[in-house]
C-alpha positions in Angstrom: -11.9 8.1 -7.6 -13.9 4.9 -7.4 -16.2 5.5 -4.5 -15.8 1.8 -3.8 -12.5 2.5 -2.1 -13.7 5.0 0.3 -16.6 2.8 1.2 -14.0 -0.2 1.8 -12.0 2.2 4.0 -15.1 3.3 6.2 -16.6 -0.2 6.5 -13.3 -2.2 6.6 -12.5 -1.0 10.2 -9.3 0.7 9.3 -10.7 3.9 10.2 -11.5 2.6 13.7 -8.0 1.5 14.1 -6.6 4.8 13.2 -8.6 6.5 15.9 -7.4 4.3 18.5 -4.0 5.6 18.7 -1.2 7.5 16.9 0.8 4.2 16.6 -2.5 2.7 15.2 -2.6 5.3 12.5 0.8 4.1 11.1 -0.6 0.4 10.8 -3.9 1.7 9.4 -2.4 3.6 6.6 -0.4 0.5 5.5 -3.4 -1.8 5.8 -5.3 0.8 3.7 -2.5 0.3 1.0 -3.0 -3.4 1.5 -6.6 -3.2 1.1 -6.4 -1.0 -2.0 -4.0 -3.1 -3.8 -5.5 -6.4 -3.0 -8.9 -5.4 -4.3 -7.4 -3.8 -7.4 -5.5 -7.0 -8.2 -8.4 -9.3 -6.8 -6.2 -11.1 -4.4 -6.6 -11.7 -0.6 -4.8 -9.5 1.5 -2.9 -12.4 3.1 -1.3 -13.0 -0.3 0.6 -9.6 -0.1 2.0 -11.0 3.1 2.9 -14.5 2.1 6.2 -15.6 3.3 7.0 -17.7 0.5 7.6 -17.2 -3.2 4.5 -17.0 -5.3 2.9 -16.2 -8.8 4.5 -13.2 -10.7 1.0 -11.5 -10.5 1.0 -11.8 -6.7 4.7 -10.5 -6.5 4.0 -7.5 -8.6 1.1 -6.7 -6.6 3.1 -6.7 -3.4 5.9 -4.5 -5.2 3.1 -2.1 -6.1 1.8 -1.9 -2.4 5.3 -1.3 -1.2 5.8 1.3 -3.9 2.8 3.1 -2.8 3.9 3.0 0.9 7.1 4.5 0.0 6.2 7.3 -2.7 2.7 8.2 -1.4 2.9 7.8 2.3 6.6 8.6 2.4 7.3 5.5 4.8 10.9 4.7 5.2 12.0 1.3 3.4 12.8 -0.2 6.9 9.1 0.3 8.1 7.7 -1.1 4.9 10.0 -4.0 5.0 8.9 -4.8 8.6 5.2 -4.5 7.6 5.6 -7.0 4.8 8.1 -9.3 6.6 10.8 -8.5 4.0 14.3 -7.0 3.9 14.9 -3.3 3.2 16.6 -4.1 0.0 13.8 -6.1 -1.3 11.6 -2.9 -0.7 14.1 -0.9 -2.6 14.1 -3.5 -5.4 10.3 -3.3 -5.4 10.2 0.2 -6.0 12.7 0.1 -8.9 10.7 -2.7 -10.5 7.5 -0.6 -10.4 9.3 2.5 -11.7 10.8 0.5 -14.5 7.2 -1.1 -15.3 5.7 2.3 -15.5 7.2 2.7 -19.1 4.2 0.5 -20.1 1.1 2.6 -20.7 -1.4 0.3 -19.0 0.6 -0.2 -15.8 1.3 3.6 -15.8 -2.4 4.1 -15.8 -3.0 1.8 -13.2 -0.3 3.0 -10.8 -1.6 6.7 -11.4 -5.1 5.5 -10.6 -3.9 3.8 -7.3 -1.8 6.9 -6.4 -5.0 9.3 -7.0 -7.2 6.9 -5.1 -4.8 6.9 -2.2 -4.3 10.4 -2.1 -8.0 11.0 -2.0 -8.6 8.7 0.7 -5.9 10.3 2.9 -7.4 13.7 2.2 -10.8 12.6 3.3 -9.5 10.6 6.3 -6.0 11.5 7.2 -4.0 9.0 8.8 -1.0 10.6 10.4 2.0 8.8 11.9 4.6 9.6 14.2 8.1 9.6 12.8 10.6 7.5 14.6 13.5 9.8 15.4 
């Protein structure tokens, strides 16, 4: 794992938010994914939450973030949709797009790296969340 991500996590205030409350941990984990993806794709985090259509590269970065939230963090589609101000079906579509794009070797390596980085950060500083029942 690139130690830069761990450093970003510690300095970025996400860890402090996680300590504030269990509800904060839920948001902190999603914000961690935002930070990880934004830095990887060299985008501002706000681009991942833009309400309008945007460049393909930004849209794919957002789809990757949604995919990581669902696959690595096991968040329900509805929660991810709320975080990105999108519809649940948009998140499901994003997950399918990322899965399809993983057939490309370069994309596969990038997604694997992001998954590994996220899993490592979560092991070092676990951000648990309460499941809504």
